C-alpha positions as CSV (number, residue, x, y, z in Angstrom):
1,M,9.3,-17.5,15.7
2,P,10.4,-20.8,14.3
3,G,12.4,-21.1,11.1
4,D,14.6,-18.6,9.2
5,L,13.7,-15.0,9.7
6,I,14.3,-11.9,7.6
7,S,13.6,-8.3,8.6
8,V,13.6,-5.3,6.3
9,V,13.2,-1.7,7.5
10,A,12.9,1.1,4.9
11,S,12.3,4.8,5.4
12,F,12.0,7.3,2.6
13,D,10.5,10.7,1.8
14,I,8.0,11.5,-0.9
15,K,6.6,14.7,-2.2
16,L,2.8,14.7,-2.5
17,S,2.9,17.1,-5.4
18,D,4.9,14.6,-7.4
19,F,1.7,12.5,-7.4
20,G,-0.7,15.4,-8.1
21,I,-1.8,15.7,-4.5
22,T,-2.4,19.3,-3.4
23,N,-3.7,20.8,-0.2
24,S,-5.9,23.8,-1.2
25,M,-8.2,23.5,1.8
26,I,-5.7,24.3,4.5
27,P,-2.5,25.5,2.9
28,N,0.7,25.5,4.9
29,R,-0.7,23.1,7.5
30,V,0.3,19.8,5.8
31,S,3.8,19.5,4.4
32,D,4.3,18.6,0.8
33,K,7.0,16.2,1.9
34,I,6.0,13.2,4.0
35,Q,8.1,10.3,5.4
36,I,7.1,6.7,4.7
37,T,8.4,4.0,7.0
38,A,7.9,0.2,6.3
39,N,8.9,-2.7,8.6
40,L,8.6,-6.1,6.9
41,V,9.2,-9.4,8.7
42,G,9.1,-12.8,6.9
43,S,9.8,-16.3,8.1
44,K,10.5,-19.7,6.5
45,I,9.1,-22.6,8.4
46,N,10.8,-25.9,7.7
């Protein structure tokens, strides 16, 4: 890509129960803790 580039990669865990999300339909099949991964790329075109 032309121009200046920046790339940011972030990975973190969240607990669904912290946001009031529960799994009463199929308990013990979906973890309360999930991992979020984001990969952001930006460019500045001169």
